[in-house]
N, C-alpha and C positions, 0 to 999 in steps of 0.2 A: 575369431579374433577382431578386438574392438581396433577402430580408429587407431588412437593410442599405443595400444602394442601392438600394431602392424609399423609403427614412425619407430616409435623403440628397436626392433629387431631391424626396420631398415638402417638405422645409426648405427646399430651395434656393426651390421653387417659390414660400413665403411670405414669401418674404426680403425682401416691402416692411412685412411688419406691422413693428409698434414690436417696441424690443428685448428679448427675451427675457433675465428673469434666476434664475440656479441656485442652485443650493446651492453644488457646486463644478463648477469647466470645465475639463478637462484638454486644456488647447490645444500644436496644435502638434505633434501625434506620428505618429510611424510606426504606427498601427492594425492589428494581428495578429488578424483578429475570432475567431478559435478555430476557422474550418473551415476551413482547411489554403488558402486561398487565399493569396495572394500580401499584402504588407501595403499600406497604402494612406494618405497624409496625410490626418485629421480630427484637429475637437474631440469632444471628451466629454464632456455634460453629463448632471450629475446629480444628481436630486432627490429626497431624503428617499435610501428604501435602491432604489431603481433608476434606470438608463439613461432620461435623460427628452430627447436630444438625438444625432444622432453626425452631423458634413458640416462644412461650412466654417461656423461663426458667431462672423465679424470684427466684427460689433454686440454679440453676446449680453456679460452682465455675470453675477458668479456672488461668491457669498458668499466664496471660497476658490476661488481660481487657482490650477493648477499651470500651470509651461512647460514643455512635455513633449519642445520642438526637440531632434532628435540623438537623442530614446529612443523607444524602444517601448512601445506599449499592451495589454498581452493581458487577457484573463479573468484572472480570480487560479484560477492554477494547481487542483487537483483532483488530490489524494493517496486512489486508490481503494485502501487496502492500506494500514495502522499499526494497529503497535501500543500507540496512545497512550492507549483510551481508562482505565485505570489511573491514570495520571497526569492528564490535565485530569478524571478523579472526583473523586478523593481529593486532592489538591492546588494552590491557591491558586494557589499560585506558578508554577507550571510549566503553568496553565493559561492563563495570557498567551498562553503556546504562541510564543516568539522563533526555535528553533531551525527551527521552522515558517513562521513570517512571513517567516522573512528569507529561502527559498526562494522565496516568490512564491505561498506554499499557501493557499490561504481556503478549501477544505474538505478531509476527513481522513474515511474511512471507518473504524468500529472493528469489532470482534470479531470479526478473519482465525483463518482455518487452524480455524476449529471450534469457535473459543475461545468468549468471555466471559460473562457472565452470564443465565439463562433467564428474565429479568426485566427486560425493558427499560424497563419502567416505572422500577420501582429506580431503575435506573443513568439513565433520564435524567433522574429529579430527583437522585440523584446531580453529575450531570454542571450541571444547571440554579444546584447551589449556590451558585455561585459564578462570577463572570463569562470567557468565552472568548474567547481571542484569535481562534479562529476557528470555523465551520462545522462541529459532529461530524454524522453520518451513522451510523446503527447496521444492523448483521449480527444476525440467530440462528444461534447454532453448532452445529451436529452433534453435535460431539462432548462439547458439555456436555446435546445434549440429550439425549442417550445416555448419557450419564453419571450426570445424574438419574432415569432412569428401571433401566438396567441398572449404574450403577455402572462397577465396570470390567473387567466378566464378559470372556470369547472364544467368544462363541456370537452367535448371530441373536436378535433377540426375534420372542417372539409375538407372535398378533395382538391380543394386548388388548395387549403392551408396544407396538407398532408405530403402535397410534389415541394411547395416550399421547403417544407424540415426535410424534407428527402436531400432538396438539393441542394439543404447548408449542411449533410452531413454527407453529402459525394463531396463537395469542395472541402470537406476538414480533412476526407479520405486520402481527397487527391493532393493536399500540400503536406499527408508525409503522417494524419494520425495510424497508429494501430489498430484502431478496437473503438468501439461505442462504448460509453459510460452511462451508466442508468441509474437516477436515485427517486424510485417511485414512491419512496418514504415521504422524500419531500414536497414542497410544492413548487413547480407545481406537477411537477412528476405524479402526486397523488393523487389527481385530476385524471389523468392519462390512463385507458385501455390496454390491455394486454395487444387486442391488434395492432395497436399504435407502436408500440415495440418492434415486434417482427416486424413492419413493412420499414421501420430504418435499422431492424440489424439486417436485412438483406439486403442492404447500401451497403451495409461494413464487410457483406460475405461474398461482396465480387469482389474486394480487393484482399479477400486472405484473412479479413478481419476477426474478432472477436467480441464479445458482448458482453461486458460485467454489469453487475444490476447490487446495489445496498436494497438486496430485497423490499415491497412493501410492508412488511410487516416483519417484524425480527422474535413479536414477542404473543400477546395477543388484542394488539390494537384496532384489527380489523379482520382480514381474512386468515388470518393466525400466520404464524412461520414454517407451518407443512408448505401451507396452497400457495405461503411465498416462494417459497425456493422449486413448487411444484410451477408457477410463473415460471420463471429464469428456463426447467426445462422445456418449455412450450416453447420458449422462442428459440433453444439453439437448435432442439428438436425443427421447429418449422421452417427458420428461417436456415439453417443448413451451415451453422460456423458454433465454436466452441463458445460453451457460459461460463460462466463464472461467481458463483455465487460466493460475493467479496463481501471481507471479514467476516464471515462466518458465527454464528451466534446463537443461543438460546437464550432471551432476554429478556428478567425477570422470573420470579418464584413462580408463576403461575406454569410455564414454559419448560422449567428447565427438568431434564431428565430426556427431553424428547430428539437428542441428538440421535439414538439409534434408529429412529423413525426415518428423521430423515435421511442419515447414513447411506440406512437399505433404500431409500426413493432413490439415491444418486447412483447409487451402484446397479440398482434395474436397472435405470437410466444409460445408463453405459454398455451395460452391457446388452442394448436394444438398441446400440450402436451411436448410441446420444454422445457427443463431444463434452463433459461436464466436469467440474475445475470448483476448486474454491481457495482461496486465501483469507490467512488468519492473522491476526497477532496477538501473542502471548501476552493476554492481562487478562482478568476476570471485570476488569470497568471497561465501559467505552465511555464514546466524550460526544459532544453533538453539542447541538442547541439549545437554552432554554426552553425555548417558543416550538422548536421543532419533537421535543421530548412530550409536551406537557398541552402545547392547548390543542383541538382537533383541526383537521385539515378544512371544514368546511370556514372557520372562523379564522382562516390565514388567507383565503381568495381576494387578490386585490392586493395582496404586500402588506407592509408596515403600517401606512395609512390607514387603510382599510378599517385591521384591527386593531388600532386604538381606537376608530369611530365607534365599533360592534365593543368595546372594553367601555366608551363612557355610558352606553347607552344600559340603564339599572336591569330591563327586560333579559337585554342578551347576553350581560354580562353573569348573569345568573346562572345562565343553561351554561353558558362558558365554564365558568366556574366548577361546575355539578362535575362537567366530563374533563377539568382538569382532577379533580378529586379521585377522580377515577385511574388516571394516566400516573398521577404522581404514585397511586399505591401498585403500578403494574412495575412500577422500576423501583420496588420494594422500600418506599414511603422516603421522605423527605431526611433524613439521619445517610442516604446514602446518594447523596446530588454533592455536590462537591462545586462551589463556585469556580471557572479556572479563568475567564478573563471580564470584568465589566468596566470599562473605561470609567463612567460618572462616579465610580467610589473603590479605587484599589485596595481600596482596607477590608474588602469583601473575597477581595481571591483569596482563596484556599481553604474561606471558610465551605462549612456542611449548609443547605437550605434550614435546617431546623434550627443550628446557630444564628443564622440571620435574621430566621422570627422569632427568636426569644430577643438579640436584641433590638425587633421593632414593636414587640410585644404584640405581635400579631398572629394569625396561622400562617403554618410553611406556603401555602397556597396564594393568600392574601401578600404574603411577602415574595412569592415567581411573580404575581401579578404587578406586582410596584416593580419590579426588575426588568417587565418586560416591557411597559409603561415607558419605563428610564430607558429606553433601548435596545434590549435583552441583554440578554451572558451568555457567556460557552459554558458549557459543564461538565466534567466528568461522572457519570455515571455508573454506583459500584451495583452490576446487575446480574453476573454469571457466574456458573457454580462449574466449580475448577474439573469435575467428574465431565460436563458436556465438551468444555477446554480440551480437556487431554484427547479425550473420543476422537474427538476433529483433528486435532493433528497429528494423533497418530493413520493416517489414512493416506496411501498411497497417491492421493488426487489434491490436496491443502498443501498450496504453498504458501509459504513465510511471507507478510508485508508487515508492515507499519502502521496506511492510515494516520499517520506522523504529519503534523507542520511543521516547518523549517521556523523558529519563532528564533529572538534576542535573546541572549543567555541576560537573566535578570526578567524578562517579561512575562508577567503574568505569571497564574503556576497552571501550565501546562501541564497533558498527558506524559508521561514520561516514556509514552512512545517516542515520542519524540527524536530521544534518547537513547534508548535500549532494550528495541525486540529483539534482535539478533542476536547480542552478545545475552542477552537472557534464556532465548528460548534453549543457545550451546548449555548455558550454565545451568539451570534451573534445571527442562527439561533431556537434555541428555546426560548432563556429567553428573547430575543428583539425584534423580526421581529417575532417568533408562525408559520414559515415557518415547525415547524415537534412538538408532544408532546416528553417532557423529556423522556416517557418510546419509543415512538419512535425511535429516537436518539440513545437513549440505548441498544434497538432493534438494529440498525442499526450496534452498536458496539459490542456485545456480541453474544447474539441469532443467527442471520442472518448467518455472516459469523462460525460459531463454527456448523452451519449445513449445509452450501454450500461448507464449506471447507471439511465436514469430522470429525472434530476436535473434539475428544470421551473426554465426562465428562468434555467440556470448555466450557466458556459463558456462563453458567450457574448457579444461586443459588438453588441449592439443596440439598441434602440428597445424598452424596454419588461423587458426584463432585471435581472434581480437585479444592484445595482453592486457584485457584488469587480472590483477590476479590483488590475492588477500593472502599473505603471511601474516601467521599467527600462532600464538602460544597458546594452548588450549588448556595451560594449571592458570597464564593468567585473565585469560577472558571473561568479562564478565560488565553484567549493568550498573550505574550506578544511582539511574534518574529513582526517585521517590515520587510519590504520590503526593506527599507534600514539600519536600526537595529535588524539583525533576532537572531543573538546569544543571547536573552533572553529566560529565563527558561518557561513553564507556570506555574499557578497560581493557587491551590486549591484542591490541593488533600491535604487530611489530611492524611492517612493512607495504603500504597499499600502492600500488599501480594502476594507473585510469590510463586508456592508451597508451600503454609503452611505458609513460612515467613517472618520475617517482613522485608520489601525493603525500603519503603522510611516510613517516616515518618515529618509530616507535611513542605513535599518540597526535603527535605535532606533525601540524600542518606544510607543507613544500612552498616554495614559491613558483609552483612549474603548474596553477591549474592547468587540467587536459581535457574537461571536459567537454564534450559535442552534443549537439541537438538531433536525434537520434532521427530519420524517416526508413520508417516500413519495405522492409525489401533491401535496406543500403547494409551494411556492415555496423 
């Protein structure tokens, strides 16, 4: 008998006792407890920041009663991969987190793909300087650590430098980081060897942390996506910690259909005792920087200034251009790259690269070079096949994530994943296409990431768990954000509680932000 059912029977046995009074009582909903098991009818009672009772509570009273008849009651969703950290730390208005809460998300992880600050204490202070709408969990980023020690040099660290890098990771873990994030696709992570990742992941393992990686190659840029996933498996195996292939995908037509091979490799590693997982956003397009997508790694050594110098040299420019043409083909061509943000000329935002080239009367690769020379652009890249997306989604080790930013309404043309991935997965892949059951989808958003990320007392509806709760109308849950009109909040969340406090009512924020900056090992 699981803990939830045991709590139910304990409460039923004591039903002769005087009626209890609670702070909040969510009555009569279909409870999805986060474990993946089928829903059941129950009342859920909250006292303070904890779930106080689960079961049939007909005589109970509460200061706030929520009628959940006809609705689903689930743990607050956990977004294990976001780029919301800068906005949450710097912008008090955005820290209210409307695009996040309207998806039912109550906890986000920050500092992914190897990024974020190395001083997590300072980041925590910045996050806590104003009220947070959601809980925030920090990671320590490998690329940031490497940059602090080696700048953007294309070489391996010596013994002393590796020790300094390990000390920075240790400092981050001691400050409460949940794990080590890596991005060996990006500069300077793409200059690192696997052994460097293993050495630093071993530090995270000492703290029961995990290793999550934007893998070295999601397509066929360098070692290929299958070998890149093998690298994560090796790190997890040798460092003895959970490994996560983050925003898992097969990027570009040349590697479409390779999902089956990757799934077999992850399953084989798990059968061999390696703790391997993945997370995924439910879209056929990715998002990154134009430079990262098209410019070869060797040309990025030394940073933006060095790249500008190389682009000013006719001979070097010719080599860079030839390789950019090839990389553009890897991403299915200029018609499949959309400008997301370009501060020097916002009029280009939302256009595809081929349209930009036509406006400028030049070849698409030369248009890309112009944008990079002007400071670079961020892009949405349409490069995935739905069959691979569905195959990865159906795996029991795949969690849901957004990989989203937190941006002001009307700012640029961001990827819609900043506004809608969790409702989109429920609407499209549960209700409409039956790729998953609702229980499986909710598990991928709650109990599974809570287990993988070692989030104590979250991701579950059970007595004693933290009172992060999402109450939603399945018939109304949907994402509204599109690639051309992304600034649209999701719908269908009726009530969202963060740490026991009501944060969202019928899609509208309350005035009581209750998010916390979480520490590893604490609730």
